[in-house]
DRENKOL-603395 format. One record per atom (N, C-alpha, C, O, CB): residue in three letters; x, z, y; atom name. Coordinates in nm, 2 decimals. Each point is the difference from the previous one (the first is absolute). Glycine has a CB too. Example, Ala and Ser with C-alpha at 12.3 -4.5 7.8 and 13.67 -1.06 7.14 Angstrom:
residues 2
+--------+--------+--------+--------+-------+
! residu !     px !     pz !     py ! atome !
+--------+--------+--------+--------+-------+
!    ALA !   1.32 !   0.78 !  -0.57 !     N !
!    ALA !  -0.09 !   0.00 !   0.12 !    CA !
!    ALA !   0.09 !   0.00 !   0.12 !     C !
!    ALA !   0.10 !   0.07 !   0.00 !     O !
!    ALA !  -0.29 !   0.05 !  -0.12 !    CB !
!    SER !   0.15 !  -0.19 !   0.23 !     N !
!    SER !   0.09 !   0.00 !   0.11 !    CA !
!    SER !  -0.08 !   0.08 !   0.11 !     C !
!    SER !   0.05 !   0.01 !   0.11 !     O !
!    SER !   0.07 !  -0.23 !  -0.17 !    CB !
+--------+--------+--------+--------+-------+
This chain:
residues 82
+--------+--------+--------+--------+-------+
! residu !     px !     pz !     py ! atome !
+--------+--------+--------+--------+-------+
!    MET !  -0.80 !   1.05 !  -1.49 !     N !
!    MET !  -0.01 !  -0.14 !   0.02 !    CA !
!    MET !   0.13 !  -0.05 !   0.06 !     C !
!    MET !   0.05 !   0.05 !   0.10 !     O !
!    MET !  -0.30 !  -0.03 !  -0.06 !    CB !
!    ALA !   0.30 !  -0.13 !  -0.10 !     N !
!    ALA !   0.12 !  -0.06 !   0.05 !    CA !
!    ALA !  -0.02 !  -0.08 !   0.13 !     C !
!    ALA !  -0.12 !  -0.03 !   0.03 !     O !
!    ALA !   0.20 !   0.02 !  -0.27 !    CB !
!    ASP !   0.02 !  -0.01 !   0.32 !     N !
!    ASP !  -0.01 !  -0.07 !   0.12 !    CA !
!    ASP !   0.04 !  -0.14 !  -0.02 !     C !
!    ASP !   0.12 !  -0.04 !   0.02 !     O !
!    ASP !  -0.07 !   0.25 !   0.11 !    CB !
!    TYR !  -0.15 !  -0.30 !  -0.17 !     N !
!    TYR !   0.03 !  -0.14 !  -0.02 !    CA !
!    TYR !   0.03 !  -0.07 !   0.12 !     C !
!    TYR !   0.07 !  -0.10 !   0.00 !     O !
!    TYR !  -0.22 !   0.11 !  -0.20 !    CB !
!    ARG !   0.09 !   0.03 !   0.32 !     N !
!    ARG !   0.02 !  -0.06 !   0.12 !    CA !
!    ARG !   0.15 !   0.01 !   0.04 !     C !
!    ARG !   0.06 !  -0.10 !   0.04 !     O !
!    ARG !  -0.29 !   0.15 !   0.03 !    CB !
!    GLU !   0.29 !   0.06 !  -0.09 !     N !
!    GLU !   0.14 !   0.02 !   0.03 !    CA !
!    GLU !   0.09 !  -0.08 !  -0.09 !     C !
!    GLU !   0.10 !  -0.06 !   0.04 !     O !
!    GLU !  -0.15 !   0.29 !   0.03 !    CB !
!    LEU !   0.01 !  -0.24 !  -0.20 !     N !
!    LEU !   0.08 !  -0.09 !  -0.09 !    CA !
!    LEU !   0.00 !  -0.14 !   0.04 !     C !
!    LEU !   0.10 !  -0.07 !   0.00 !     O !
!    LEU !  -0.16 !   0.23 !  -0.19 !    CB !
!    VAL !  -0.06 !  -0.22 !   0.22 !     N !
!    VAL !  -0.01 !  -0.14 !   0.04 !    CA !
!    VAL !   0.07 !  -0.02 !   0.13 !     C !
!    VAL !   0.07 !  -0.10 !   0.02 !     O !
!    VAL !  -0.29 !   0.08 !  -0.14 !    CB !
!    ASP !   0.21 !   0.11 !   0.21 !     N !
!    ASP !   0.07 !  -0.01 !   0.13 !    CA !
!    ASP !   0.15 !   0.00 !  -0.02 !     C !
!    ASP !   0.06 !  -0.08 !   0.07 !     O !
!    ASP !  -0.25 !   0.20 !   0.04 !    CB !
!    PHE !   0.24 !  -0.04 !  -0.19 !     N !
!    PHE !   0.15 !   0.00 !  -0.03 !    CA !
!    PHE !   0.04 !  -0.13 !  -0.05 !     C !
!    PHE !   0.11 !  -0.05 !   0.04 !     O !
!    PHE !  -0.12 !   0.30 !  -0.09 !    CB !
!    ILE !  -0.06 !  -0.31 !  -0.04 !     N !
!    ILE !   0.04 !  -0.13 !  -0.06 !    CA !
!    ILE !  -0.01 !  -0.11 !   0.10 !     C !
!    ILE !   0.09 !  -0.08 !   0.01 !     O !
!    ILE !  -0.17 !   0.16 !  -0.24 !    CB !
!    VAL !  -0.03 !  -0.09 !   0.30 !     N !
!    VAL !  -0.03 !  -0.11 !   0.09 !    CA !
!    VAL !   0.10 !   0.00 !   0.11 !     C !
!    VAL !   0.05 !  -0.11 !   0.04 !     O !
!    VAL !  -0.29 !   0.12 !  -0.10 !    CB !
!    ARG !   0.27 !   0.11 !   0.12 !     N !
!    ARG !   0.10 !   0.00 !   0.11 !    CA !
!    ARG !   0.13 !  -0.05 !  -0.03 !     C !
!    ARG !   0.08 !  -0.05 !   0.08 !     O !
!    ARG !  -0.20 !   0.25 !   0.00 !    CB !
!    ARG !   0.16 !  -0.19 !  -0.21 !     N !
!    ARG !   0.13 !  -0.05 !  -0.04 !    CA !
!    ARG !   0.00 !  -0.15 !  -0.03 !     C !
!    ARG !   0.10 !  -0.07 !  -0.02 !     O !
!    ARG !  -0.05 !   0.29 !  -0.07 !    CB !
!    LEU !  -0.17 !  -0.28 !   0.08 !     N !
!    LEU !  -0.01 !  -0.14 !  -0.03 !    CA !
!    LEU !  -0.01 !  -0.09 !   0.13 !     C !
!    LEU !   0.04 !  -0.12 !  -0.01 !     O !
!    LEU !  -0.16 !   0.18 !  -0.20 !    CB !
!    VAL !   0.07 !  -0.01 !   0.31 !     N !
!    VAL !  -0.03 !  -0.08 !   0.12 !    CA !
!    VAL !   0.12 !   0.00 !   0.10 !     C !
!    VAL !   0.09 !   0.08 !  -0.01 !     O !
!    VAL !  -0.33 !  -0.03 !  -0.02 !    CB !
!    THR !   0.23 !  -0.15 !   0.12 !     N !
!    THR !   0.10 !  -0.01 !   0.11 !    CA !
!    THR !  -0.03 !   0.08 !   0.12 !     C !
!    THR !   0.09 !   0.03 !   0.08 !     O !
!    THR !  -0.04 !  -0.26 !  -0.16 !    CB !
!    ASP !  -0.18 !   0.27 !   0.10 !     N !
!    ASP !  -0.04 !   0.08 !   0.11 !    CA !
!    ASP !  -0.08 !   0.12 !  -0.05 !     C !
!    ASP !  -0.12 !   0.00 !   0.00 !     O !
!    ASP !   0.11 !  -0.20 !   0.15 !    CB !
!    PRO !   0.09 !   0.31 !  -0.19 !     N !
!    PRO !  -0.07 !   0.11 !  -0.06 !    CA !
!    PRO !  -0.08 !   0.08 !   0.10 !     C !
!    PRO !  -0.09 !   0.08 !  -0.04 !     O !
!    PRO !   0.27 !  -0.06 !  -0.12 !    CB !
!    ASP !  -0.16 !  -0.04 !   0.29 !     N !
!    ASP !  -0.08 !   0.08 !   0.10 !    CA !
!    ASP !  -0.14 !  -0.05 !   0.01 !     C !
!    ASP !  -0.09 !   0.08 !   0.04 !     O !
!    ASP !   0.30 !  -0.05 !   0.09 !    CB !
!    LYS !  -0.24 !  -0.15 !  -0.18 !     N !
!    LYS !  -0.14 !  -0.05 !   0.00 !    CA !
!    LYS !  -0.07 !   0.03 !  -0.13 !     C !
!    LYS !  -0.12 !  -0.05 !  -0.01 !     O !
!    LYS !   0.20 !  -0.13 !   0.17 !    CB !
!    VAL !  -0.02 !   0.24 !  -0.25 !     N !
!    VAL !  -0.07 !   0.04 !  -0.13 !    CA !
!    VAL !  -0.10 !   0.11 !   0.02 !     C !
!    VAL !   0.04 !   0.11 !   0.06 !     O !
!    VAL !   0.16 !  -0.19 !  -0.19 !    CB !
!    GLN !  -0.32 !   0.06 !   0.09 !     N !
!    GLN !  -0.10 !   0.11 !   0.00 !    CA !
!    GLN !  -0.06 !   0.00 !  -0.14 !     C !
!    GLN !  -0.05 !  -0.10 !  -0.05 !     O !
!    GLN !   0.00 !   0.07 !   0.30 !    CB !
!    VAL !   0.05 !   0.15 !  -0.31 !     N !
!    VAL !  -0.06 !   0.02 !  -0.13 !    CA !
!    VAL !  -0.10 !   0.11 !   0.01 !     C !
!    VAL !   0.03 !   0.11 !   0.04 !     O !
!    VAL !   0.18 !  -0.19 !  -0.16 !    CB !
!    THR !  -0.34 !   0.05 !   0.09 !     N !
!    THR !  -0.11 !   0.10 !   0.01 !    CA !
!    THR !  -0.06 !   0.02 !  -0.14 !     C !
!    THR !   0.01 !  -0.09 !  -0.09 !     O !
!    THR !  -0.05 !   0.03 !   0.33 !    CB !
!    ALA !  -0.02 !   0.18 !  -0.26 !     N !
!    ALA !  -0.06 !   0.03 !  -0.13 !    CA !
!    ALA !  -0.14 !   0.05 !   0.03 !     C !
!    ALA !  -0.02 !   0.08 !   0.10 !     O !
!    ALA !   0.24 !  -0.03 !  -0.21 !    CB !
!    GLU !  -0.32 !  -0.09 !   0.03 !     N !
!    GLU !  -0.13 !   0.05 !   0.02 !    CA !
!    GLU !  -0.06 !   0.02 !  -0.14 !     C !
!    GLU !   0.03 !  -0.07 !  -0.10 !     O !
!    GLU !  -0.06 !  -0.05 !   0.32 !    CB !
!    ASN !  -0.05 !   0.23 !  -0.24 !     N !
!    ASN !  -0.08 !   0.02 !  -0.12 !    CA !
!    ASN !  -0.14 !  -0.05 !   0.02 !     C !
!    ASN !  -0.06 !   0.02 !   0.10 !     O !
!    ASN !   0.20 !   0.18 !  -0.16 !    CB !
!    ASP !  -0.19 !  -0.28 !  -0.04 !     N !
!    ASP !  -0.13 !  -0.05 !   0.01 !    CA !
!    ASP !  -0.10 !   0.09 !  -0.08 !     C !
!    ASP !   0.05 !   0.10 !  -0.06 !     O !
!    ASP !   0.03 !  -0.33 !   0.09 !    CB !
!    ASP !  -0.21 !   0.20 !  -0.03 !     N !
!    ASP !  -0.10 !   0.08 !  -0.07 !    CA !
!    ASP !   0.02 !   0.00 !  -0.15 !     C !
!    ASP !  -0.06 !   0.09 !  -0.07 !     O !
!    ASP !  -0.09 !  -0.13 !   0.26 !    CB !
!    ARG !   0.22 !  -0.05 !  -0.25 !     N !
!    ARG !   0.02 !  -0.01 !  -0.14 !    CA !
!    ARG !   0.13 !   0.08 !  -0.04 !     C !
!    ARG !   0.03 !   0.01 !  -0.12 !     O !
!    ARG !  -0.15 !  -0.23 !   0.11 !    CB !
!    GLY !   0.19 !   0.27 !   0.10 !     N !
!    GLY !   0.12 !   0.08 !  -0.03 !    CA !
!    GLY !   0.13 !  -0.09 !  -0.01 !     C !
!    GLY !   0.10 !   0.04 !  -0.04 !     O !
!    GLY !  -0.24 !   0.12 !  -0.07 !    CB !
!    VAL !   0.13 !  -0.29 !   0.16 !     N !
!    VAL !   0.11 !  -0.09 !   0.00 !    CA !
!    VAL !   0.08 !   0.02 !   0.13 !     C !
!    VAL !  -0.06 !   0.00 !   0.11 !     O !
!    VAL !  -0.07 !  -0.17 !  -0.26 !    CB !
!    ILE !   0.26 !   0.18 !   0.14 !     N !
!    ILE !   0.08 !   0.01 !   0.11 !    CA !
!    ILE !   0.04 !  -0.14 !   0.04 !     C !
!    ILE !   0.07 !  -0.07 !  -0.07 !     O !
!    ILE !   0.02 !   0.30 !   0.01 !    CB !
!    SER !  -0.12 !  -0.28 !   0.18 !     N !
!    SER !   0.03 !  -0.13 !   0.05 !    CA !
!    SER !   0.12 !   0.01 !   0.10 !     C !
!    SER !  -0.01 !   0.07 !   0.10 !     O !
!    SER !  -0.23 !  -0.15 !  -0.13 !    CB !
!    ILE !   0.35 !   0.01 !  -0.01 !     N !
!    ILE !   0.11 !  -0.01 !   0.09 !    CA !
!    ILE !   0.01 !  -0.13 !   0.07 !     C !
!    ILE !  -0.01 !  -0.10 !  -0.07 !     O !
!    ILE !   0.14 !   0.26 !  -0.09 !    CB !
!    MET !  -0.13 !  -0.16 !   0.29 !     N !
!    MET !   0.01 !  -0.12 !   0.08 !    CA !
!    MET !   0.13 !  -0.02 !   0.07 !     C !
!    MET !   0.05 !   0.10 !   0.07 !     O !
!    MET !  -0.30 !  -0.09 !  -0.04 !    CB !
!    ILE !   0.32 !  -0.12 !  -0.05 !     N !
!    ILE !   0.13 !  -0.03 !   0.06 !    CA !
!    ILE !  -0.02 !  -0.10 !   0.11 !     C !
!    ILE !  -0.07 !  -0.10 !  -0.02 !     O !
!    ILE !   0.19 !   0.15 !  -0.20 !    CB !
!    ARG !  -0.07 !  -0.02 !   0.33 !     N !
!    ARG !   0.00 !  -0.09 !   0.12 !    CA !
!    ARG !   0.15 !  -0.02 !   0.04 !     C !
!    ARG !   0.07 !   0.09 !   0.02 !     O !
!    ARG !  -0.30 !  -0.02 !   0.06 !    CB !
!    VAL !   0.27 !  -0.20 !  -0.07 !     N !
!    VAL !   0.14 !  -0.03 !   0.04 !    CA !
!    VAL !  -0.01 !  -0.12 !   0.10 !     C !
!    VAL !  -0.10 !  -0.06 !   0.02 !     O !
!    VAL !   0.19 !   0.13 !  -0.24 !    CB !
!    ALA !   0.02 !  -0.09 !   0.29 !     N !
!    ALA !   0.01 !  -0.11 !   0.09 !    CA !
!    ALA !  -0.02 !  -0.13 !  -0.07 !     C !
!    ALA !   0.03 !  -0.01 !  -0.12 !     O !
!    ALA !   0.13 !   0.14 !   0.26 !    CB !
!    PRO !  -0.21 !  -0.24 !  -0.07 !     N !
!    PRO !  -0.03 !  -0.12 !  -0.07 !    CA !
!    PRO !   0.12 !  -0.07 !  -0.07 !     C !
!    PRO !  -0.02 !  -0.06 !  -0.11 !     O !
!    PRO !  -0.15 !   0.03 !   0.29 !    CB !
!    GLU !   0.29 !   0.05 !  -0.13 !     N !
!    GLU !   0.12 !  -0.06 !  -0.06 !    CA !
!    GLU !   0.04 !   0.07 !  -0.13 !     C !
!    GLU !   0.08 !  -0.05 !  -0.07 !     O !
!    GLU !  -0.01 !  -0.02 !   0.30 !    CB !
!    ASP !  -0.13 !   0.19 !  -0.25 !     N !
!    ASP !   0.04 !   0.08 !  -0.12 !    CA !
!    ASP !  -0.10 !   0.00 !  -0.11 !     C !
!    ASP !   0.03 !   0.05 !  -0.11 !     O !
!    ASP !   0.09 !   0.10 !   0.26 !    CB !
!    VAL !  -0.23 !  -0.22 !  -0.13 !     N !
!    VAL !  -0.11 !   0.00 !  -0.10 !    CA !
!    VAL !   0.06 !  -0.07 !  -0.13 !     C !
!    VAL !  -0.02 !   0.05 !  -0.11 !     O !
!    VAL !  -0.16 !  -0.06 !   0.29 !    CB !
!    GLY !   0.25 !  -0.10 !  -0.17 !     N !
!    GLY !   0.06 !  -0.07 !  -0.11 !    CA !
!    GLY !   0.10 !   0.09 !  -0.08 !     C !
!    GLY !   0.00 !  -0.01 !  -0.12 !     O !
!    GLY !  -0.04 !  -0.20 !   0.24 !    CB !
!    ARG !   0.11 !   0.29 !  -0.05 !     N !
!    ARG !   0.10 !   0.09 !  -0.06 !    CA !
!    ARG !  -0.07 !   0.10 !  -0.09 !     C !
!    ARG !   0.05 !   0.03 !  -0.11 !     O !
!    ARG !   0.11 !  -0.06 !   0.30 !    CB !
!    VAL !  -0.27 !   0.09 !  -0.14 !     N !
!    VAL !  -0.07 !   0.10 !  -0.08 !    CA !
!    VAL !  -0.08 !  -0.06 !  -0.11 !     C !
!    VAL !  -0.01 !   0.06 !  -0.11 !     O !
!    VAL !  -0.01 !   0.07 !   0.32 !    CB !
!    ILE !  -0.03 !  -0.25 !  -0.19 !     N !
!    ILE !  -0.08 !  -0.07 !  -0.11 !    CA !
!    ILE !   0.10 !  -0.05 !  -0.11 !     C !
!    ILE !  -0.03 !   0.02 !  -0.12 !     O !
!    ILE !  -0.16 !  -0.08 !   0.28 !    CB !
!    GLY !   0.29 !  -0.01 !  -0.12 !     N !
!    GLY !   0.10 !  -0.05 !  -0.09 !    CA !
!    GLY !  -0.05 !  -0.13 !  -0.07 !     C !
!    GLY !  -0.11 !  -0.04 !   0.02 !     O !
!    GLY !   0.19 !   0.27 !  -0.06 !    CB !
!    LYS !   0.01 !  -0.29 !  -0.04 !     N !
!    LYS !  -0.04 !  -0.12 !  -0.07 !    CA !
!    LYS !  -0.11 !   0.02 !  -0.10 !     C !
!    LYS !   0.01 !   0.09 !  -0.08 !     O !
!    LYS !   0.23 !  -0.17 !   0.11 !    CB !
!    ARG !  -0.34 !   0.01 !  -0.01 !     N !
!    ARG !  -0.12 !   0.01 !  -0.09 !    CA !
!    ARG !  -0.06 !   0.14 !  -0.01 !     C !
!    ARG !  -0.06 !   0.04 !  -0.09 !     O !
!    ARG !   0.15 !  -0.23 !  -0.04 !    CB !
!    GLY !  -0.06 !   0.27 !   0.24 !     N !
!    GLY !  -0.06 !   0.13 !   0.01 !    CA !
!    GLY !   0.08 !   0.10 !  -0.08 !     C !
!    GLY !  -0.05 !   0.11 !  -0.03 !     O !
!    GLY !  -0.17 !  -0.21 !   0.06 !    CB !
!    ALA !   0.34 !   0.07 !  -0.08 !     N !
!    ALA !   0.08 !   0.09 !  -0.08 !    CA !
!    ALA !   0.03 !   0.14 !   0.06 !     C !
!    ALA !  -0.01 !   0.10 !  -0.06 !     O !
!    ALA !   0.10 !  -0.31 !  -0.05 !    CB !
!    THR !  -0.06 !   0.20 !   0.24 !     N !
!    THR !   0.04 !   0.13 !   0.07 !    CA !
!    THR !  -0.12 !   0.09 !   0.02 !     C !
!    THR !   0.01 !   0.12 !  -0.03 !     O !
!    THR !   0.18 !  -0.24 !   0.14 !    CB !
!    ILE !  -0.30 !   0.07 !  -0.06 !     N !
!    ILE !  -0.11 !   0.08 !   0.02 !    CA !
!    ILE !  -0.06 !   0.05 !  -0.13 !     C !
!    ILE !  -0.05 !   0.11 !  -0.01 !     O !
!    ILE !   0.00 !  -0.24 !   0.22 !    CB !
!    ASN !   0.06 !   0.05 !  -0.31 !     N !
!    ASN !  -0.05 !   0.05 !  -0.13 !    CA !
!    ASN !   0.09 !   0.11 !  -0.06 !     C !
!    ASN !  -0.05 !   0.09 !  -0.06 !     O !
!    ASN !  -0.04 !  -0.32 !   0.02 !    CB !
!    ALA !   0.22 !   0.22 !   0.07 !     N !
!    ALA !   0.09 !   0.11 !  -0.04 !    CA !
!    ALA !  -0.03 !   0.13 !   0.07 !     C !
!    ALA !   0.00 !   0.11 !  -0.05 !     O !
!    ALA !   0.18 !  -0.28 !   0.00 !    CB !
!    ILE !  -0.21 !   0.16 !   0.18 !     N !
!    ILE !  -0.04 !   0.12 !   0.08 !    CA !
!    ILE !  -0.13 !   0.06 !  -0.05 !     C !
!    ILE !  -0.01 !   0.12 !  -0.02 !     O !
!    ILE !   0.12 !  -0.22 !   0.22 !    CB !
!    ARG !  -0.21 !   0.01 !  -0.23 !     N !
!    ARG !  -0.12 !   0.05 !  -0.06 !    CA !
!    ARG !   0.02 !   0.07 !  -0.13 !     C !
!    ARG !  -0.06 !   0.10 !  -0.03 !     O !
!    ARG !  -0.06 !  -0.29 !   0.14 !    CB !
!    LEU !   0.21 !   0.13 !  -0.20 !     N !
!    LEU !   0.03 !   0.06 !  -0.13 !    CA !
!    LEU !   0.06 !   0.14 !   0.02 !     C !
!    LEU !  -0.04 !   0.09 !  -0.08 !     O !
!    LEU !   0.07 !  -0.32 !  -0.01 !    CB !
!    LEU !   0.06 !   0.24 !   0.18 !     N !
!    LEU !   0.06 !   0.14 !   0.02 !    CA !
!    LEU !  -0.10 !   0.10 !   0.05 !     C !
!    LEU !   0.00 !   0.11 !  -0.05 !     O !
!    LEU !   0.22 !  -0.22 !   0.10 !    CB !
!    ALA !  -0.31 !   0.07 !   0.04 !     N !
!    ALA !  -0.10 !   0.09 !   0.05 !    CA !
!    ALA !  -0.10 !   0.04 !  -0.11 !     C !
!    ALA !  -0.03 !   0.12 !  -0.02 !     O !
!    ALA !   0.06 !  -0.22 !   0.25 !    CB !
!    LYS !  -0.07 !   0.00 !  -0.31 !     N !
!    LYS !  -0.09 !   0.02 !  -0.11 !    CA !
!    LYS !   0.06 !   0.09 !  -0.11 !     C !
!    LYS !  -0.07 !   0.08 !  -0.07 !     O !
!    LYS !  -0.05 !  -0.30 !   0.13 !    CB !
!    ALA !   0.25 !   0.20 !  -0.09 !     N !
!    ALA !   0.07 !   0.07 !  -0.10 !    CA !
!    ALA !   0.00 !   0.15 !   0.03 !     C !
!    ALA !  -0.02 !   0.09 !  -0.08 !     O !
!    ALA !   0.16 !  -0.29 !   0.02 !    CB !
!    GLY !  -0.11 !   0.23 !   0.19 !     N !
!    GLY !  -0.01 !   0.14 !   0.04 !    CA !
!    GLY !  -0.14 !   0.06 !   0.00 !     C !
!    GLY !  -0.01 !   0.11 !  -0.03 !     O !
!    GLY !   0.21 !  -0.16 !   0.18 !    CB !
!    ALA !  -0.30 !  -0.03 !  -0.12 !     N !
!    ALA !  -0.13 !   0.04 !   0.00 !    CA !
!    ALA !  -0.05 !   0.03 !  -0.14 !     C !
!    ALA !  -0.09 !   0.09 !  -0.02 !     O !
!    ALA !   0.05 !  -0.22 !   0.22 !    CB !
!    VAL !   0.08 !   0.06 !  -0.30 !     N !
!    VAL !  -0.04 !   0.03 !  -0.14 !    CA !
!    VAL !   0.04 !   0.14 !  -0.04 !     C !
!    VAL !  -0.08 !   0.07 !  -0.07 !     O !
!    VAL !   0.10 !  -0.32 !   0.02 !    CB !
!    LYS !   0.09 !   0.29 !   0.09 !     N !
!    LYS !   0.05 !   0.14 !  -0.04 !    CA !
!    LYS !  -0.09 !   0.10 !   0.06 !     C !
!    LYS !  -0.03 !   0.11 !  -0.05 !     O !
!    LYS !   0.26 !  -0.19 !   0.03 !    CB !
!    GLU !  -0.28 !   0.05 !   0.14 !     N !
!    GLU !  -0.09 !   0.10 !   0.08 !    CA !
!    GLU !  -0.15 !  -0.02 !  -0.04 !     C !
!    GLU !  -0.08 !   0.07 !   0.06 !     O !
!    GLU !   0.25 !  -0.07 !   0.13 !    CB !
!    ASN !  -0.20 !  -0.10 !  -0.27 !     N !
!    ASN !  -0.13 !  -0.04 !  -0.04 !    CA !
!    ASN !  -0.08 !  -0.04 !   0.13 !     C !
!    ASN !  -0.12 !   0.04 !   0.01 !     O !
!    ASN !   0.13 !   0.12 !  -0.21 !    CB !
!    GLU !   0.05 !  -0.25 !   0.28 !     N !
!    GLU !  -0.06 !  -0.05 !   0.12 !    CA !
!    GLU !   0.00 !  -0.15 !   0.00 !     C !
!    GLU !   0.07 !  -0.06 !  -0.09 !     O !
!    GLU !  -0.01 !   0.27 !   0.22 !    CB !
!    ARG !  -0.13 !  -0.27 !  -0.04 !     N !
!    ARG !   0.00 !  -0.15 !   0.01 !    CA !
!    ARG !   0.05 !  -0.04 !   0.14 !     C !
!    ARG !  -0.04 !   0.06 !   0.10 !     O !
!    ARG !  -0.15 !  -0.08 !  -0.26 !    CB !
!    VAL !   0.28 !  -0.07 !   0.17 !     N !
!    VAL !   0.06 !  -0.05 !   0.12 !    CA !
!    VAL !  -0.01 !  -0.15 !   0.02 !     C !
!    VAL !   0.03 !  -0.07 !  -0.10 !     O !
!    VAL !   0.13 !   0.27 !   0.10 !    CB !
!    ASP !  -0.20 !  -0.25 !   0.11 !     N !
!    ASP !   0.00 !  -0.14 !   0.03 !    CA !
!    ASP !   0.09 !  -0.02 !   0.12 !     C !
!    ASP !   0.00 !   0.07 !   0.10 !     O !
!    ASP !  -0.24 !  -0.10 !  -0.18 !    CB !
!    VAL !   0.33 !  -0.07 !   0.08 !     N !
!    VAL !   0.09 !  -0.04 !   0.10 !    CA !
!    VAL !  -0.03 !  -0.14 !   0.05 !     C !
!    VAL !  -0.01 !  -0.09 !  -0.08 !     O !
!    VAL !   0.19 !   0.25 !  -0.01 !    CB !
!    ASP !  -0.19 !  -0.17 !   0.22 !     N !
!    ASP !  -0.03 !  -0.13 !   0.06 !    CA !
!    ASP !   0.09 !  -0.02 !   0.13 !     C !
!    ASP !   0.04 !   0.10 !   0.06 !     O !
!    ASP !  -0.28 !  -0.10 !  -0.15 !    CB !
!    ILE !   0.26 !  -0.12 !   0.13 !     N !
!    ILE !   0.08 !  -0.03 !   0.12 !    CA !
!    ILE !  -0.08 !  -0.08 !   0.10 !     C !
!    ILE !  -0.08 !  -0.09 !  -0.04 !     O !
!    ILE !   0.29 !   0.09 !  -0.10 !    CB !
!    ARG !  -0.19 !   0.03 !   0.27 !     N !
!    ARG !  -0.06 !  -0.08 !   0.11 !    CA !
!    ARG !   0.11 !  -0.03 !   0.10 !     C !
!    ARG !   0.09 !   0.08 !   0.02 !     O !
!    ARG !  -0.32 !   0.03 !  -0.06 !    CB !
!    GLU !   0.21 !  -0.23 !   0.10 !     N !
!    GLU !   0.09 !  -0.04 !   0.10 !    CA !
!    GLU !  -0.03 !   0.07 !   0.13 !     C !
!    GLU !  -0.12 !   0.01 !   0.03 !     O !
!    GLU !   0.15 !  -0.23 !  -0.14 !    CB !
!    GLU !   0.06 !   0.27 !   0.18 !     N !
!    GLU !  -0.02 !   0.07 !   0.13 !    CA !
!    GLU !  -0.06 !  -0.10 !   0.10 !     C !
!    GLU !   0.05 !  -0.12 !   0.01 !     O !
!    GLU !   0.13 !   0.29 !  -0.05 !    CB !
!    GLU !  -0.27 !  -0.13 !   0.12 !     N !
!    GLU !  -0.07 !  -0.10 !   0.09 !    CA !
!    GLU !   0.05 !   0.03 !   0.14 !     C !
!    GLU !  -0.04 !  -0.07 !   0.10 !     O !
!    GLU !  -0.16 !   0.05 !  -0.24 !    CB !
+--------+--------+--------+--------+-------+
């Protein structure tokens, strides 16, 4: 199994202004879907989402492309740090 959490973490840390506040977690659900959750500082949410969601969609696409080769499913979502 590929480490999708590490891939997403690598990408997101290079996009944000405060990489120390980046937290990326991965969980497997009962359907076998790997859920990746990104948490960043409030001022960095826009950088990760991008215009019209282009950046977050590109991150999702990369994770899903890797998962297809492994015959797995990956979901990527972002939450603002509280």
